[in-house]
N, C-alpha and C positions, 0 to 999 in steps of 0.2 A: 416683203421687206421685214427684217428683224425688228422686234420691239427695241426702242432706244435709238433707232436710226432715223434720220430725217434727211430730206433733200431740200435745199433752199431754192434753187432755180436750176435750170439746165445749164450749169456753168462748167466750163472745162478749161483747158489751157491752150495757149497759142503754141501749137506743136512745131518743134523742129528747128534746126539751124541749117538743114540742107536746103537746096533750092525749093523743093516741094514744101518743106516745113515752113520756110520763110514766107512763101506765098500764102500758106494757110493762116499764118499769123497776121500778115498784112491785110488779108481779106476781112479779118475780124477786128481790125483797128489796133492791133497790138504793135507797140513800138519795139524795135529790136536794136537798142543802142549797144555800142561796144561795152561789155561789162568788165569790171575790174575784179581780179581774184586775189586772194591772199592765202598762201600755204602756211599752215601752222603746225609746229611740232609740239606735242605735249611734253612739258619739261621732265627730264630724267628718263625719257623713253626714246624710242626710234619711231613712234607712231605719229603719223601726220594726217591732217585733213585739210580740205580746201573750202574757203568761204567765197561767196560771190556778193558783191555790193549791189544792193537794190537802188535804182534811181528813185528820187522822190516822185510822188504822184498821188492819185486818189483811186479808191475802189469802192464801188457800190455793191454791198452784199446784203443778203436777207438772213434774219435770225430764224430760230426754229418755229416762230409764230408767223413767219412770212412777211414781217415788217422790214422794209428796205432802208438801209442807212449808208450814207456816203462817209467814208473814213479817209482822212489824210494819212499818207504813208511817208514816214521820214526815211532818209537814206541809211538803212541799217545793213549789216552783213548777214547772210544766211548760208547755211550749209549747202554745198554743191550737191551733196548726197545726204541720205539718211545717215544717222550715226551708225557706224559699223561695230561689229563685235571687237575688232582690235582696239577701238577707242573705248568702248564700254568696259572691256576686260580690265583695262588699267585701273578703272574706278572700282568695280565691284570685287576684283581679286586683289586689290591693294598693290598692284604692280609698280606703282610710283614710289613705293618704299623699298629700296634695294636690299636692306638688311632682312634676311629671312626670319630671324628671331624677333625683330621689332614688328614685322608683319604678323607673325603668329600671335604676339602679345596684343596687337590691335584687335584681333578677332575675339578676344575675351574681355576687352576693355569696354565698359558700358557706354561711355561717351563716343568711342570710335564705332561701336556697333550701331548706334543711332544714326551716324553720319554716312554709313555705307549700307548697301543691300545685304541681306542675310544670304547664307549659303543656300542655293536652290535645292529643292527636293530631288530633281533630276536635271540632266544637262539642259540648260535653257535654250540652246540652239536646236534641240529636238532632232539632231542628226540631219538637218536640212543643209548643212554647210556652215562653216564658221568664218574663216578669213575672207574678207571682202563682202560678206553678207550683212544685211542690216540687223542690228541688235533688236531684240524683241522681247515681249512678255513682261515688260516693266510697268508697274503702276505709275500714274502721273507724278506722284510725289517723289518717286525715285528718279524720274527723268529730270525733275526740277532740282533734286539733290545733285545729280550729275552736273547740271549747269552751274550750281553754286560751287561745287568742287573745282570745276574747270576755271571758274572765275578766280578762285583763290590761287590756283596753280599758275595762272597766266598774267594776272593783274588786269585783265579786261573783263567787262561785264557781259556774261552769257546768260541767256534765258530761253524759254520756249517762245516760239513766235505767237503773236496774237492771230486769231483766225483771219483778220483783215490782212495782216502782213503775209500770212501763208497763202491766202487766196490770190492776192495781188502778185506774189511771186509765181504761183502755179500758173496763172493766166499769162504771165510775162507782160503784165500791164494792159492786156487786151480786154475786150468786153466779154460778156457771157457767151459761152459756146459749149456744145457737147460733142466730143469726138465720136465719129461713127465707129462701128466695130473694127473696120479695116484700119482706121487711124489709131484706135486704141491699142491694137496689137503691136503697133510700131513703138509705142511709148510706155506701155504699162504691162505689168504682170497681174492678171486677174483670172477669174475662174476658168476661162476658156483656154488659157495657155500656161498656167502656173503649176499644174499637177499638185494642187493643194499644199503648196509650201512656198517659202520665200526663195529668192534668187539673188545672186551677187548684184550689188548696186552698179549702176552706170553701164549696164549691158543693153538697155533700150535707148532709143533716140532721146536726146535732151530737148528741153523746150527752147524757145527763142533767146532766153537769157542764160542758157548753159546749165540749167538745173535738171538733175536726173531723178526719175522715180517719184515725182511729186504725186503722181497717180499710181495706185496699186502698190504691189509688193507689200510693205507694211503701211497701215494707216498711221497717221502721225499726230501726236499729241499737240494740241493748240489751246490757248486761252480764249474762250468765247467772248462775244461782245458783252455779255452780262457778268463776266468774271468767272464763269464756270470752266469746266474741262470737257473736252471731247477729242476724238480722233477724226482727222480730216482726210479726204481724198479717196477713201475706199482702199481695199487690200486685195491680196491674192485670192481670198475666199469669196469675193463679191462678183455678182453678175455685172455685165457691162453697164447696165442702166444705173448702177450704184457706184460707179467709178468715174468721178468728175470733181471739179473743184468745189462744187457746192455740197458735196457729200459730208455728213457728220454722223458720228455714232458716239453715244455716251456710255459710260461704264454700266455694265449690267452684271451684277454678282452671280446670278443664276447661270448665265452663259459664260462669262469670262473666267469664273472660278469653279465651274461645275466639276472639274476633275481633281480638285485639290483634296488630298486625303487627310490633311492635317486638321486638328481640332485644338485650338482655334485655327482658322485659315491663315495662310501666310499673308504678309503685308508688303512684301518686296516684289514678288513674282506672281504673274497671272498664270495660273495652272493651265487655263484653256485660252490664253490670250496671245498665242504666237504670232497673230496678225497685227499686233500693236507695237509700234516703235516711235521714233521721234527724229526731228531735225532741229538744229540749234540756230539761234540768232545771237549776234554780237552787236552791242550798241555803239562801241567805240573802236 
């Protein structure tokens, strides 16, 4: 296991909405209520994404020291998929500003520069695929900046999920479980089937609440119990044992930025962090 990564418990998700998947969820005590979805269009664009409303409940999770805590979960909305490049492009490329001259001016304005990611050193999708694929390689602060920007654009409060919300959503309300390799291949992109890259979202089977790719593909930024930052769920580069709902990995400059040629190193994009992405939560 890489330094900076920990596993809390052998926690997974209640897999599937097919007959077999529903049985798997039921066996582990996961509820499978009819979920409510909300399709959102980013203002001044044609880009849309879908949210799923989490029912209220409780989840018991362990921190990096192994201490278990029960957390009450309020009925928030969470992304049906990881944030895709179509969504993130609007933010970092300033595509929400129709006027080309104004957009160009924002790239040299100090205040505007601080509110958006810098221009990346190389294509951030790494040639793995763009439209429909999960956005990746962003620092946590840029993922948070995206949530702030989206909140301002829509009038709703968006943020990163807490790790308790994320794990509750990933498990679909069920108890701790660890998918077998056969089950994992049905729901996640990981080292055995990903060919060392990301894949378009929503191509694997969703969990019992209709959420895709909570495991594997890109690991997702969350706010930890102690207020810190970590990515959850494992990614395409991880072995099966490290892809489950209890998986966490914290920022490691030597690993995540080892290929950054800049001096000083960039602060918007992770040069070696193509496995890092995020999912959003809306409070209202």
